[in-house]
C-alpha positions in Angstrom: -11.7 -127.6 2.6 -14.9 -125.6 3.1 -17.4 -123.2 1.5 -16.4 -119.7 2.3 -18.0 -116.3 1.5 -15.5 -113.5 1.2 -16.8 -110.0 1.8 -15.1 -106.7 1.0 -16.2 -103.5 2.8 -14.8 -100.0 2.3 -15.2 -97.7 5.3 -14.6 -94.0 4.9 -13.2 -91.2 7.0 -12.8 -91.2 10.8 -14.9 -94.4 11.2 -12.1 -96.1 9.1 -9.6 -94.9 11.7 -11.7 -96.3 14.5 -12.0 -99.7 12.7 -8.3 -99.8 12.1 -7.7 -99.2 15.8 -10.0 -102.1 16.7 -8.3 -104.5 14.3 -4.8 -103.5 15.4 -5.7 -104.0 19.0 -6.8 -107.6 18.2 -3.7 -108.3 16.2 -1.4 -107.0 19.0 -2.9 -109.5 21.4 -1.9 -112.4 19.1 0.2 -115.2 20.7 3.2 -115.8 18.6 3.4 -119.5 17.5 6.4 -121.4 18.5 6.4 -123.8 15.5 7.3 -123.0 11.9 4.3 -122.6 9.5 4.1 -122.4 5.8 3.4 -119.0 4.4 -0.3 -119.6 3.6 -0.9 -120.8 7.2 1.3 -118.3 9.1 -1.7 -117.0 11.1 -4.6 -119.1 12.4 -7.2 -119.1 15.2 -5.0 -120.9 17.7 -3.0 -117.7 18.0 -5.7 -115.9 20.0 -7.5 -116.5 23.3 -11.0 -117.8 23.3 -12.2 -114.3 24.3 -10.4 -112.7 21.3 -11.7 -115.4 18.9 -15.2 -114.4 20.0 -14.4 -110.7 19.5 -13.1 -111.4 16.0 -16.2 -113.3 15.0 -18.4 -110.6 16.5 -16.6 -107.7 14.9 -16.9 -109.3 11.5 -20.5 -110.2 12.0 -21.5 -106.7 13.1 -19.7 -105.2 10.1 -21.6 -107.4 7.7 -24.9 -106.5 9.4 -24.2 -102.9 8.4 -22.6 -103.5 5.0 -25.2 -101.4 3.2 -25.2 -98.3 5.4 -22.8 -95.4 5.8 -19.9 -95.1 6.5 -19.5 -98.2 4.4 -19.0 -96.8 0.9 -18.2 -100.1 -0.9 -19.3 -103.7 -0.6 -18.7 -106.7 -2.7 -18.4 -110.5 -2.2 -17.7 -113.8 -3.8 -18.3 -117.4 -2.9 -15.5 -120.0 -2.9 -17.0 -123.5 -2.6 -13.5 -125.1 -2.3 -11.7 -122.8 0.0 -8.7 -123.8 2.1 -10.2 -122.4 5.3 -9.9 -118.6 5.5 -6.5 -118.5 4.0 -7.7 -116.5 1.0 -7.2 -113.6 3.3 -3.4 -114.1 3.0 -3.5 -113.5 -0.8 -2.1 -110.0 -0.5 0.9 -110.1 1.9 3.0 -107.6 3.7 5.2 -107.4 6.8 5.2 -105.4 10.0 2.4 -103.2 11.1 0.9 -103.2 7.5 -0.1 -106.9 7.9 -3.3 -106.8 9.9 -5.0 -110.2 9.8 -6.8 -112.3 12.3 -8.9 -115.5 12.3 -11.7 -116.4 14.7 -13.7 -119.7 14.8 -16.1 -118.9 11.9 -14.8 -115.7 10.5 -11.6 -113.8 9.9 -10.4 -110.5 8.5 -7.6 -108.7 6.7 -7.3 -104.9 6.8 -6.0 -102.6 4.1 -5.5 -99.0 5.2 -5.3 -96.1 2.8 -2.1 -94.9 4.6 -0.4 -97.9 3.1 -2.1 -97.7 -0.3 1.1 -97.5 -2.3 2.3 -100.8 -0.7 -1.0 -102.6 -1.3 -1.1 -101.4 -4.9 2.4 -102.7 -5.5 1.5 -106.1 -3.9 -1.6 -106.2 -6.1 0.4 -105.5 -9.2 2.9 -108.3 -8.3 0.1 -110.8 -7.6 -1.6 -110.2 -10.9 1.6 -110.4 -12.8 2.4 -113.7 -11.1 -1.1 -115.0 -11.9 -1.6 -116.4 -8.4 -4.8 -118.2 -9.2 -5.6 -119.0 -5.6 -5.8 -115.4 -4.7 -6.8 -113.7 -7.9 -10.4 -113.2 -6.9 -9.3 -111.7 -3.6 -6.8 -109.4 -5.2 -9.2 -108.1 -7.8 -11.8 -107.3 -5.2 -9.4 -105.4 -3.0 -8.2 -103.4 -6.1 -11.7 -102.6 -7.1 -12.5 -101.4 -3.6 -9.4 -99.3 -3.5 -10.2 -97.7 -6.8 -13.7 -96.8 -5.6 -12.7 -95.5 -2.2 -9.9 -93.3 -3.6 -12.6 -91.4 -5.5 -13.9 -89.8 -2.3 -10.6 -88.1 -1.3 -10.9 -89.3 2.3 -8.8 -91.7 4.2 -10.3 -95.2 4.2 -9.9 -98.8 5.3 -10.9 -101.8 3.4 -11.7 -104.9 5.4 -11.9 -108.3 3.8 -13.9 -110.8 5.8 -14.0 -114.6 5.4 -17.2 -116.4 6.5 -17.4 -120.1 6.8 -20.7 -121.4 5.5 -20.0 -125.2 5.7 -18.2 -128.0 4.0 -17.0 -128.0 0.4 -19.7 -128.8 -2.2 -19.4 -132.3 -3.5 -19.2 -132.8 -7.3 -22.1 -135.2 -7.2 -24.3 -132.6 -5.5 -23.3 -129.9 -8.0 -24.2 -132.1 -11.0 -27.5 -133.1 -9.3 -28.5 -129.4 -8.7 -27.6 -128.6 -12.3 -30.0 -131.2 -13.6 -32.8 -130.1 -11.3 -35.4 -127.3 -11.5 -35.1 -123.9 -9.7 -37.0 -123.8 -6.5 -38.2 -120.5 -5.1 -38.0 -119.9 -2.2 -34.8 -121.9 -1.9 -34.8 -124.7 0.7 -33.3 -124.0 4.1 -29.7 -124.9 4.3 -27.1 -125.5 7.1 -25.2 -122.2 6.7 -28.1 -120.2 8.1 -28.2 -122.3 11.2 -24.5 -122.0 11.5 -24.7 -118.2 11.4 -27.5 -118.2 14.0 -25.3 -120.3 16.2 -22.5 -117.7 15.8 -24.9 -115.0 16.8 -25.7 -116.8 20.0 -22.2 -117.2 21.4 -21.0 -113.8 20.2 -23.8 -112.1 22.0 -22.2 -113.3 25.3 -19.3 -110.8 24.9 -19.9 -108.0 27.4 -17.4 -105.7 25.8 -19.7 -105.1 22.9 -23.2 -103.9 23.4 -24.6 -104.3 19.9 -26.8 -107.2 19.2 -26.3 -109.1 15.9 -29.3 -109.2 13.6 -30.4 -112.4 11.9 -29.3 -111.4 8.4 -30.2 -113.8 5.6 
């Protein structure tokens, strides 16, 4: 288990189509696993080459660097301190070309395109009716993003991104922090170092010219 931040970005118009093409290209290069896997673990990082794992991490990282600028029209996030890896991304499921999901080493993504909006809304309805507690937060965030993006009358793509921040938070540490005093600025923690390390190896990918900023 780990501490994961899940991000939800709504991209509008032609840039959404470009984003979908990038995500589909990565998924098409997936190596099909030979062994059976349980539904929550049907996709994992071992399905991609080292180069593609770096591309997945870099794509996610660059999107997050620009999450407050157009053509991103929606952004939200939540923190799961007891996540089962990035598998929250499998909360809303489909088959065939509609299922666009990939995992890198520190990040992963799931894509929800407006051209399949009816399918995603039906899956969301079923999820909420079944009360799938493990994926409820994810499901609610995707639904909220779809509701907002539909308002603009343009095609869109919603990309959910998982970001590994470190290990799960221990109960003893949680209770200790609850009994302490608020310190501002907050002390430096491991997740920032982890993200800076991600920036370092991702910057080695020649296929992408953009340089990742040191976002907080």
